Structure formats: structure tokens, C-alpha cells
PAMAR-799054 format. One record per residue (C-alpha): residue number from 1; residue in one letter; x, y, z. Coordinates in steps of 0.25 Angstrom, whole numbers. Layout:
N
+-----+-----+-------+-------+-------+
|   n | res |  east | north |    up |
+-----+-----+-------+-------+-------+
| NUM |   A |     X |     Y |     Z |
...
+-----+-----+-------+-------+-------+
end
This chain:
224
+-----+-----+-------+-------+-------+
|   n | res |  east | north |    up |
+-----+-----+-------+-------+-------+
|   1 |   M |     0 |     0 |     0 |
|   2 |   R |    12 |    10 |     4 |
|   3 |   S |    18 |     7 |   -10 |
|   4 |   A |     5 |     9 |   -18 |
|   5 |   L |     3 |    23 |    -9 |
|   6 |   I |    17 |    28 |   -12 |
|   7 |   R |    16 |    25 |   -27 |
|   8 |   E |     3 |    31 |   -30 |
|   9 |   L |     5 |    43 |   -20 |
|  10 |   T |    19 |    45 |   -28 |
|  11 |   E |    12 |    44 |   -41 |
|  12 |   A |     2 |    55 |   -36 |
|  13 |   A |    14 |    64 |   -34 |
|  14 |   H |    16 |    63 |   -19 |
|  15 |   T |    30 |    61 |   -14 |
|  16 |   V |    29 |    48 |    -4 |
|  17 |   R |    37 |    43 |     7 |
|  18 |   S |    34 |    30 |    13 |
|  19 |   V |    38 |    22 |    25 |
|  20 |   G |    34 |    10 |    32 |
|  21 |   T |    34 |    13 |    47 |
|  22 |   A |    29 |    23 |    57 |
|  23 |   L |    43 |    27 |    62 |
|  24 |   E |    48 |    28 |    47 |
|  25 |   A |    36 |    38 |    44 |
|  26 |   L |    39 |    46 |    57 |
|  27 |   R |    54 |    47 |    52 |
|  28 |   E |    50 |    51 |    38 |
|  29 |   V |    40 |    62 |    43 |
|  30 |   A |    49 |    68 |    53 |
|  31 |   Q |    60 |    70 |    42 |
|  32 |   V |    52 |    72 |    29 |
|  33 |   G |    41 |    83 |    27 |
|  34 |   F |    28 |    76 |    22 |
|  35 |   D |    15 |    82 |    17 |
|  36 |   L |     7 |    69 |    22 |
|  37 |   V |     9 |    56 |    28 |
|  38 |   I |     1 |    44 |    26 |
|  39 |   L |     1 |    35 |    38 |
|  40 |   D |    -3 |    20 |    37 |
|  41 |   L |    -7 |    15 |    51 |
|  42 |   G |    -2 |     2 |    48 |
|  43 |   L |    13 |     3 |    52 |
|  44 |   P |    22 |    -8 |    57 |
|  45 |   D |    29 |     0 |    67 |
|  46 |   L |    19 |     9 |    74 |
|  47 |   D |     4 |    10 |    75 |
|  48 |   G |     0 |    21 |    64 |
|  49 |   A |    -8 |    29 |    74 |
|  50 |   Q |     4 |    30 |    83 |
|  51 |   A |    12 |    34 |    70 |
|  52 |   L |     2 |    45 |    68 |
|  53 |   K |     4 |    51 |    82 |
|  54 |   M |    19 |    50 |    80 |
|  55 |   L |    19 |    57 |    66 |
|  56 |   R |    10 |    68 |    73 |
|  57 |   G |    20 |    70 |    83 |
|  58 |   I |    31 |    75 |    72 |
|  59 |   T |    22 |    80 |    61 |
|  60 |   D |    10 |    86 |    57 |
|  61 |   V |    11 |    80 |    42 |
|  62 |   P |    -3 |    76 |    38 |
|  63 |   V |    -6 |    61 |    40 |
|  64 |   I |   -16 |    52 |    32 |
|  65 |   V |   -17 |    39 |    40 |
|  66 |   A |   -20 |    26 |    32 |
|  67 |   T |   -27 |    16 |    41 |
|  68 |   A |   -34 |     3 |    40 |
|  69 |   R |   -41 |     6 |    53 |
|  70 |   D |   -55 |    11 |    49 |
|  71 |   D |   -59 |    14 |    63 |
|  72 |   E |   -65 |    28 |    66 |
|  73 |   A |   -59 |    29 |    79 |
|  74 |   E |   -45 |    25 |    75 |
|  75 |   I |   -47 |    36 |    63 |
|  76 |   I |   -51 |    47 |    73 |
|  77 |   R |   -39 |    44 |    81 |
|  78 |   L |   -30 |    44 |    70 |
|  79 |   L |   -35 |    58 |    65 |
|  80 |   T |   -35 |    62 |    79 |
|  81 |   D |   -20 |    58 |    81 |
|  82 |   G |   -16 |    67 |    69 |
|  83 |   A |   -20 |    59 |    56 |
|  84 |   D |   -25 |    69 |    45 |
|  85 |   D |   -33 |    59 |    37 |
|  86 |   Y |   -34 |    43 |    36 |
|  87 |   L |   -37 |    33 |    26 |
|  88 |   V |   -43 |    19 |    28 |
|  89 |   K |   -35 |     8 |    21 |
|  90 |   P |   -37 |     4 |    10 |
|  91 |   F |   -37 |    17 |     2 |
|  92 |   S |   -35 |    21 |   -12 |
|  93 |   V |   -22 |    31 |   -15 |
|  94 |   A |   -33 |    40 |   -21 |
|  95 |   H |   -40 |    41 |    -8 |
|  96 |   L |   -26 |    43 |    -1 |
|  97 |   T |   -22 |    54 |   -10 |
|  98 |   A |   -35 |    61 |    -8 |
|  99 |   R |   -34 |    61 |     7 |
| 100 |   M |   -20 |    65 |     5 |
| 101 |   A |   -24 |    77 |    -3 |
| 102 |   A |   -35 |    81 |     7 |
| 103 |   V |   -25 |    81 |    19 |
| 104 |   L |   -15 |    89 |    12 |
| 105 |   R |   -25 |    99 |     9 |
| 106 |   R |   -30 |    99 |    23 |
| 107 |   T |   -16 |   100 |    29 |
| 108 |   G |   -11 |   111 |    19 |
| 109 |   R |     1 |   102 |    15 |
| 110 |   G |     8 |   107 |     2 |
| 111 |   G |     3 |   121 |     4 |
| 112 |   G |    12 |   133 |     4 |
| 113 |   A |    26 |   132 |     8 |
| 114 |   A |    31 |   139 |    21 |
| 115 |   G |    39 |   149 |    14 |
| 116 |   D |    27 |   154 |     4 |
| 117 |   P |    22 |   168 |     7 |
| 118 |   V |     9 |   168 |    14 |
| 119 |   P |    -2 |   175 |     6 |
| 120 |   S |    -9 |   188 |    10 |
| 121 |   G |   -22 |   182 |    13 |
| 122 |   A |   -16 |   173 |    24 |
| 123 |   L |   -20 |   174 |    38 |
| 124 |   R |   -11 |   184 |    45 |
| 125 |   V |    -9 |   188 |    60 |
| 126 |   G |     2 |   198 |    62 |
| 127 |   G |    14 |   193 |    56 |
| 128 |   L |     8 |   179 |    54 |
| 129 |   A |     3 |   175 |    41 |
| 130 |   V |    -4 |   161 |    38 |
| 131 |   D |    -9 |   155 |    25 |
| 132 |   P |   -19 |   144 |    29 |
| 133 |   L |   -21 |   140 |    14 |
| 134 |   R |    -6 |   139 |    10 |
| 135 |   R |    -2 |   135 |    25 |
| 136 |   I |     9 |   146 |    26 |
| 137 |   A |    11 |   154 |    38 |
| 138 |   E |    22 |   165 |    41 |
| 139 |   L |    26 |   174 |    52 |
| 140 |   D |    31 |   187 |    49 |
| 141 |   G |    34 |   183 |    35 |
| 142 |   A |    42 |   170 |    39 |
| 143 |   A |    35 |   157 |    35 |
| 144 |   L |    31 |   148 |    47 |
| 145 |   D |    34 |   133 |    46 |
| 146 |   L |    22 |   127 |    53 |
| 147 |   T |    17 |   113 |    55 |
| 148 |   R |     3 |   111 |    49 |
| 149 |   R |    -4 |   111 |    62 |
| 150 |   E |     4 |   124 |    66 |
| 151 |   F |    -1 |   130 |    54 |
| 152 |   D |   -15 |   125 |    55 |
| 153 |   L |   -15 |   131 |    70 |
| 154 |   L |    -9 |   145 |    65 |
| 155 |   A |   -18 |   146 |    54 |
| 156 |   Y |   -31 |   143 |    62 |
| 157 |   L |   -26 |   154 |    73 |
| 158 |   A |   -22 |   164 |    62 |
| 159 |   G |   -36 |   163 |    56 |
| 160 |   R |   -41 |   168 |    69 |
| 161 |   P |   -32 |   179 |    74 |
| 162 |   G |   -34 |   184 |    88 |
| 163 |   V |   -45 |   173 |    91 |
| 164 |   V |   -43 |   163 |   102 |
| 165 |   V |   -45 |   149 |    95 |
| 166 |   P |   -49 |   139 |   106 |
| 167 |   R |   -40 |   127 |   107 |
| 168 |   K |   -52 |   118 |   103 |
| 169 |   E |   -54 |   126 |    91 |
| 170 |   L |   -40 |   124 |    87 |
| 171 |   L |   -40 |   109 |    89 |
| 172 |   A |   -53 |   108 |    80 |
| 173 |   E |   -48 |   116 |    69 |
| 174 |   V |   -33 |   115 |    68 |
| 175 |   W |   -31 |   101 |    74 |
| 176 |   Q |   -45 |    96 |    69 |
| 177 |   Q |   -48 |    89 |    83 |
| 178 |   S |   -60 |    91 |    92 |
| 179 |   Y |   -51 |    89 |   104 |
| 180 |   G |   -37 |    88 |   108 |
| 181 |   D |   -26 |    92 |   116 |
| 182 |   D |   -23 |   107 |   118 |
| 183 |   Q |    -8 |   103 |   119 |
| 184 |   T |    -8 |   101 |   104 |
| 185 |   I |   -12 |   116 |   102 |
| 186 |   D |    -2 |   120 |   112 |
| 187 |   V |    10 |   113 |   105 |
| 188 |   H |     6 |   118 |    91 |
| 189 |   L |     4 |   132 |    96 |
| 190 |   S |    18 |   131 |   103 |
| 191 |   W |    24 |   126 |    90 |
| 192 |   L |    17 |   138 |    82 |
| 193 |   R |    21 |   148 |    92 |
| 194 |   R |    36 |   144 |    91 |
| 195 |   K |    35 |   146 |    75 |
| 196 |   L |    28 |   159 |    77 |
| 197 |   G |    39 |   164 |    86 |
| 198 |   E |    31 |   165 |    99 |
| 199 |   T |    29 |   157 |   112 |
| 200 |   A |    17 |   154 |   121 |
| 201 |   A |    22 |   164 |   131 |
| 202 |   S |    25 |   175 |   121 |
| 203 |   P |    14 |   173 |   110 |
| 204 |   R |    14 |   182 |    98 |
| 205 |   Y |     3 |   176 |    89 |
| 206 |   L |    -2 |   164 |    96 |
| 207 |   H |    -9 |   167 |   110 |
| 208 |   T |   -14 |   155 |   118 |
| 209 |   V |   -27 |   160 |   127 |
| 210 |   R |   -27 |   150 |   138 |
| 211 |   G |   -39 |   141 |   139 |
| 212 |   V |   -45 |   146 |   126 |
| 213 |   G |   -36 |   145 |   114 |
| 214 |   V |   -25 |   151 |   105 |
| 215 |   K |   -26 |   165 |    96 |
| 216 |   L |   -17 |   169 |    86 |
| 217 |   E |   -15 |   185 |    85 |
| 218 |   Q |    -6 |   196 |    80 |
| 219 |   P |     5 |   200 |    89 |
| 220 |   P |     5 |   213 |    95 |
| 221 |   A |    13 |   224 |    87 |
| 222 |   E |    27 |   226 |    91 |
| 223 |   P |    28 |   239 |    98 |
| 224 |   A |    35 |   250 |    90 |
+-----+-----+-------+-------+-------+
end
């Protein structure tokens, strides 16, 4: 099955790298920049669901799970653990490529490069410019190198400047989860603050309102 997928995806103009174990996959993903991972749960060394959790610990690359387990509870668990989509085996290559295209559209992979200029119609808050369509962000004219989730979080807040967005809303709209751990938001906010050159103790753009949520607002003008 793997050989057939490699052949047909290559013929469809995809660049494909393939490995046979979870540990090889983790090594490859850590070393190479991928647009998408197709993860078969039937792995010889680790359970595929465990491999998915480990993948999510090192990358936010979109993952489509291929599984023989046609069980709703199992599929919900996989999606909650970080899968972007799933296919139940057996499936056709045409079905797979359609799901791949949908995931790539939804996650914005293959969009504008980090160094491309942000168009004038982008969201702008002070020196911060965010283009959600091309998935490009700049701070004071310098491109920001953001992960997919960091960009989604920044873009959502930039679309509501000055508004305190509840954490429950962030989980629902950015993480597509109806419930979750607030620590997930805190970790991503910390990473995002670092890239914006600020800290929680000395915020410029990202302000946490204790017990309520987060807001993004323009920094105060520098004194003359």
C-alpha cells in the first residue's frame, strides 16, 4: 500500500518521503520541513495514536491519520490529540488527495513566503501587520517566523484589536476544541510574546486579563 501511495502521489507532482516506523518518522519530521504528514496507525514499533502525540510535541505540521479503526470514539480521540483529518482503510488515492488538498487549504500551507510583503489590506495594529489569507505577519516591517498555531492565534486576536477574547473562545476558534487545558493557550502565548519581543510581565501587544482572556492592542506612543 505504501509503495502504491508513493508512486501515485509522486505522479501527482507531490514530493514524497516515506519511512516504516514511528521513530524514523519523528526523526524525519524533526529534520525536514514538510507540508503534510500521512500517519498510518498500524506501525511496528509504536501505537499510531502514541506516535501522533509525539509528533504534536515537536511540530504543528498537518497530519492525516490512516486507520482501520472505524470507531467514532477512537476517531474523536485522534482528532482531539491533534490529527487534522482521518481516512478509514481501505481508501483510494483520489480520496486521499482530495483530503490532502482540503487540509492544505484549511491550514494555509503553501501560501505566501515569510519574506513576502504584507499587502495594504492586511490587519494592522500598531507596527504589527497580519495577512490571514496569505498567512504572512510582520512586526515593524520585519517578517515573523510563526508556527501555524502561533499565526492562527495572532490573526484571531488581530482581527479583534482591543477586545478581550475569552479563553473558551480561543479554544473553540483557534484550536477547534470545545474544551481543553488553559496551559495550551499560555504556552503558545509565551512563544508568541517571545517572537514579538515582549514578556508577560512587560507586554506591548499581548495583554492577559486575569480570569477573563487575552487582548491584542496597539502599544502606547513613545514619549517625544
